[in-house]
N, C-alpha and C positions, 0 to 999 in steps of 0.2 A: 628568400631565411639569410637573418642578420645573422653574426660571428655569434653573439650571444645566447642565440636558441637553439646552436648545436647542441645534439642528444648525447651523439653519441661519435667519437672520432676514430677513425680505421687510420692505424702508421702502421706501414711499411720499414720495417727496420731492418737495414742489413750491414750485420758486423762482420770483421773478418773473419770469425768460428760459423757463427749462426745468422739465419734470417728469419727474420717473423714478422707475421703480421698482427698486429694486435688492434683489438676493438676496447676505447678508455670511455668508461662515464664521465661525462664533463660535468655532472655536479659531484660524485664522489672524488674524482680523478681513479679510480678502482680500476683495474684490466679484467673486463667482463669476460672477452676468449682470446685465446692464442693459438695459432699455427705456426708452427719452425721445421724448419728445414736444415742441414749441415749449408754453410758454403763451400764446395770445393774447388780446385782449383784446377784447371786439364791443362798436362805437361807437355802435349803436343802440338803443333802449331808451330809458329813464328818465335815465342815465347811460351811461357807459364803464363796462362790468365783466365782469367772467373769464366765459369760456365753461366752466362747471361741468359743464354736464353733457356735453361733450367732453371735461372732466379726467377725469369719472368711469369716461365708458366707455373711456377709456385705461388707468384704474388696473387695471377689471375683467376687459379683454385681457391689460393685460400680468402679472396674478395669475393668471388663466388659465392662461394658458402656462407662468409661470414656475412653478407651483404642480405640474405634469407634469414638468418640469425643469428646474432642479436640485431642487426640491422646495424647500419652507421649515416652519417649526413656528410660529412666532408673527409676529405684522406690528406694525412699531411706524410710526411717524408724524412729519415734520418739515415743517412750511411757512413759508415769507417773513412778516415782521410786517407790522401795518399791513391789518389786515382783519378783518373780521367779519363772522360768517353771522347772517340775522336769519329764524328760523323761525315758522311757522304753526302752527296748532294740528294740523294733519294731518302736521307734520312735516318738509313740505317748506319751500321758503325760500318767505319772504313776499316778499323785496326780493330783489331780484339783488346778489349779492356786488360792492361797488364798489371799480374800480381805483383804487388810494391816487394814481395820477397825473392823479386829476380836479381840474380846479379848480374852486373854489365863487365864485359870483355875490358880489362886494364886499361887499355887506350881510350876507351870511349869515355871511363872515369875519370883518366886524366884531361882530355880534353874538356868534359863539363868542367869539372872542378875551375880549370883555369878561366872559364869564361861567365860562370856562376858571378851575381852580385855579392859585393860583402854583406857582411852580416849585421853591420852597422845602416845599411840600407833595407833590408829585408827582415833583421829579427829573427831567421832563420839559417839555423845550423849547417852545416853539411852532414848531411847524414848516410847510412849505408843505404846498399839496393836501391831501390824505387822510393825509400821514403820521402825525398823532396819530388815532388810532379814535376817542376822542369827539368830534373836527371830525365824522367820517365819521356816526356818532350823529345829531349835531345838523344833521348837513344833511338827511339822509335825514326826519329826524318832522318839522323845519321845511317843506322844502319836499314834502314826499309826507304830510302827517298821515293821510288815508285809509288809504293801504297803513300805514303805521310804525303803525297803532291796532290793526291786526290780527297783529301780531306777537307772540308767547307765549315767546318762547326768544330770547336772546342768546349766541351761540358764539364765543368765539376759533376762528381758521382752521384751525388743524390739529386741532382738535376738531368742526369740524364736519367733517371725513371720518371721525374715528372713529366721530360718530354714526351715518353713514349705513353704517357696516359692522357696528355692534354695536344701534344703536336707542337708546344711552344719551347723554344730552346732556350734557356737561361743562367747564367752562374750567379754565384751567391758568397756571401765575404766570409764566411765562419769558414769555409772548404778553401776558398783562395788564401784565407789567411792561415792555415795549418799547415806549417813548415812546408810550404811551394814551391822558393824563392820567385815567385809571380806577383808576389803583393809586397807595396812599400806601407805597414799600419802606422808611419808616424803622416805621412800624408794623404792615405786613405786612397790609393789610387795603387792601379800596376805598376810595378818595378822595372827596371831598365832591363831584363831580362825578356819580357816580351817582345822587345823591336830586336835584340841579338839574339834570336832564335825566328825572328821574322813571322811572330806569329799574332801581330796584334788584330789586326782584321779576322781573325778565324776565331776570337774570345766572344762567344754567346752576349749576349747585353745582360749586364749584373740587374739582379732584382733584389730585393728586404727578403730574407726568410721569411716573415710574415706577411709577403705578398700570397693571395690567389691570385694562380698564375690561369687557371682555365677549369673550366669543367671537363670532366671524364668525355675523352670522345664519343661520338655516339654509337661507332661499331663495338669500341670495346663498354658503352654504355649497358648494351644490348645484349654483350657478351655476359656480362656480369647480372644481369637481371636488377636492374637500377631503375625504381620507378619515376625517378626525378634527378634531374641536373644533379651532380656533386662535384662540389669543387677539388681541384687540389692545390693544396699550398706547396710553395717551393721549397721546402726541406731544409735540411739544416748540418754540420758536420755533426757527427755523433757525439763526441766528449762536453761541443758546444750544446746540444742538446740538454745533456744533464747539468749543463752550468745552469741554464737560463732559468729552471725554477726559482735556483737562489737568488740571483739576480733581482728575481722580482718581490724576493719575500722578505732579502738582509741588507742591513747597510755596510755596506764598506768600513773600514778593512774586514776581510773575512779569506779563508782558503775552503779549494773543495779539491778534494781526492777520489775522483773517478774514475771505477774501478770496471775492468771488463778485460779484454784480451791486453789490453793496455791498461798502465796505473797514470793518468793523466793528472798534473796537478796544478792548478788556477790562483793567483795572487791577485786576488781581485781588491782592486784598491792602490796596487802596487804601481811601480814604476821600472822603466826597461833597463836603466843605466846602468846596473851592475851584473848583466844575465852573459853566461860565460858559456859561449857556440861549443866550446870542444866537451862540455859536460854533460850534454841535450838539454841546456837551458833555451826557452825559443820565447817567443811573442805568438798567441794564436791571437785572433779576432772574434769575440762575441759578436750574438745576434744582433746587437746596436751599433756594428764597427767599431767598436774600443777595443785595442788593444790591450790582454792582459798577459802579464808574465806569465811564463807555463813550463812545465819542467816533467819530465816524462820515463819509464822504464818498461819494461815487456812484465811487468809483474805478474799478470794472470796468464800472460802461456808460460812464467816461469812456474808458478804454484800448481798450472796445472802437470807439469812433466813433474815436479818434485812428488806431487800426491799419488800419480802413478808407481811413480820407486817405490815411495812409501810404503801406501798402501793406508783401508780406513785406521782413521784411528776417532775413539770417543773423544769429545771437545773438552770436558771436564777431566778429562786425564791426560789433557795435551798442556792445559792451563797448570796442573797440578808439575808438570813437569818442567815449566820455567824455572823454576828455584835449582835442580838438578843441573841443566843444560850450562845456566850462568857457574855456580860452583865448579862443574867438570870443564869447564871451558870449551863445550863442545858449540864450532860454530862453520857456519857454511859463508863463502867467500862468492863474489860478483867475479863473472857473470852466467848467467846458466844458459839464457838469450840473449847472444853476442849482438855487436853492433849499434847499442843505442845505452840510453842510461847517463846516471852523473859519473860512473867508474868505466870509462870506455878504456879498452885492451886488456882487461885485466880477464883469467881464465878461473871459472869456478873449480873450488877444491872444497873438500870438508875437512875439517881441524877436529880431530878427537873424536871424533864420530867411530872408531871400529866397534867400540861396543855397545853404543849406543839402542836404546828401547828405541821400539819404533814411534813410540811416544816423545822421546827424545827429539827423535830425529823433525818429527812434527812442529814440534813445538821451535825447533833451532831453525827449523824454515819458516815459521812464523815470523820468528825473529830477525832472520835476515830482512823480508819483505819489509819490517817494522821500520829497520835501519836506513833502507834504502828510499822508502817513504819519507822519515826524517830529516834523510842527505837529503831530498828533492824538496823539499819545503824550505831549506835551509837558502838553497841556491836560488830562489826565488823570493828571497828576504817576504816566508808571508806572517802576516798577521792576525790578530783576532782569533775567532771561531777556527774550529778543524771538523769540515763536515764532509765524512767519507760516505759511500753513495756505491750503489752496486754490490756485487758480489762480495766483497770484503768485506761489507757491510754487516753482515751474519757472521764473520770470524771472529768471536769475542779473544780469542788468546790473540791475534793481531791489535785489534783495540785498543787491550790492554796494554800492551806493550809499546803500541804508538803512541798511547795517552805518557805513559809513563819515560819514553824517550823527548817528547815536546815539550812536555813540562805543561801543559794544558788541557781543558779539557777537548775530547774528541766527541762528535756529536755523529753518530751512524742512524743513518737513513737505509733501512733494510728493507728487502725487495730487487727486481731482477727489470723494472722498466722505467727509471730514471731516462732513460735515453729516449724510451716510446712518450714517456709523460711529458718529458720538454718538448719534443716535437708536437704532440698534441695542441700544448700553448701557444702555436705559433697560428691557430685560427678561431683565437681570441677568445676563450673559454676562459674563465676565471681557473687562477692557480690553487690548487688544493694542498695545504699542508700534509705531509704525512708525519706517519708514526715515528718520535725521534729516541733513542737510547742513548744516553750520556755516560760516557768515562769520565770519570775525574783523572788525574795523575796521580797517581799512586807510589806510592817509593817502593823500587823494586830493591832491594838489597843487592849490589855488586853490579847492578846493570850499567852504571857507570865508566868503571874500569873497564867490562865486557866491552862497553861499546869502543875505549881506547885501546882496548888489544885489537880489536876487529878492523879498525883503521888502521894499526901496526901492522898487523897481518898482512893486508895489502900493498904494503912497501915494500 
């Protein structure tokens, strides 16, 4: 079967919050079926780590069910970044896959900061917790030397799942190039850190995200009830999966705001010359191996926290509350989720919200997210159209405000499968353009002055 004849693609999509298996129709790009479960962290053991065996059991059960109905011809994989799998000689995990939100002892953090490469080499800022995969590997090697000595292969996270399905170990550029400290995007090669850590010989071979790594292993195929060999594609970092359809569809320059747990902003067609590592600006590497100026903040996690505090709100009522919020100066300052974003070191607080209604607080939260996104787009010198995909593409209050702040049209691509659709494209199926909603840059009275006061309040 050639890639162009795949009828349905199964995508294993492991995000930081949820894991799912989605089956997509290759002709329409539509999501035919989806099964999902929460992605939980185990707090016991040497350090907090992902419940890999629970995820594996879920993946097998989901693939088995979906193989019966509606069926699939190929498998692709996408996962969150900032994770690596360390395998031993038997091919099993030599150490648990560490949760990137685990914070290391100060002495280990300081030691890593002293040895990591410069931003000019990796275009990867020093991030909190384990958001630099290099910091994870340094911690695991420093704190658990006996266990680390048994490691024979280091794999990026998406490719770990590919290896479990096919038995073939690989690494891939989008996962190596997402703020790991391990990659030099200008030279397209490993950074000096792999030699500093003494792990070059442990790094699995690099394969293209578009490579069919191999068929599902015979014993797993039998368990899933697969009637014919099913190829498994190398896989891709989730934010880059969201970016891929736009790289195929659009001419640079343009910007993509990929929303999920993180809001990742890509300035396609931009350059790396003015990125500020102190403000969470960095380079990602796209599926074709090209460096892309990027910025980010943990907007999805922040909105989840805010929504739980504020409670349910009617969208039209929230939009109607924008004017009163601006007039009354009700505002939320960063950061709800500390440790990342364009305004590091700031502590979140409300201003003027003591008597605010639920609708006003919701509108102010959307305005906060729009201001943060606008700041992130400015940091990467984003030019051209701005495309918002993922959950925030359904938030009309946010989209209206972002269009007004950015002073240009926002193109929203509603739907929750941006990552899954992008991963499916790795199999060679033709891209299908999604339905777009356009938000022109309306003039919102008082918004410019509100933005000035918001910035001033942070000082």
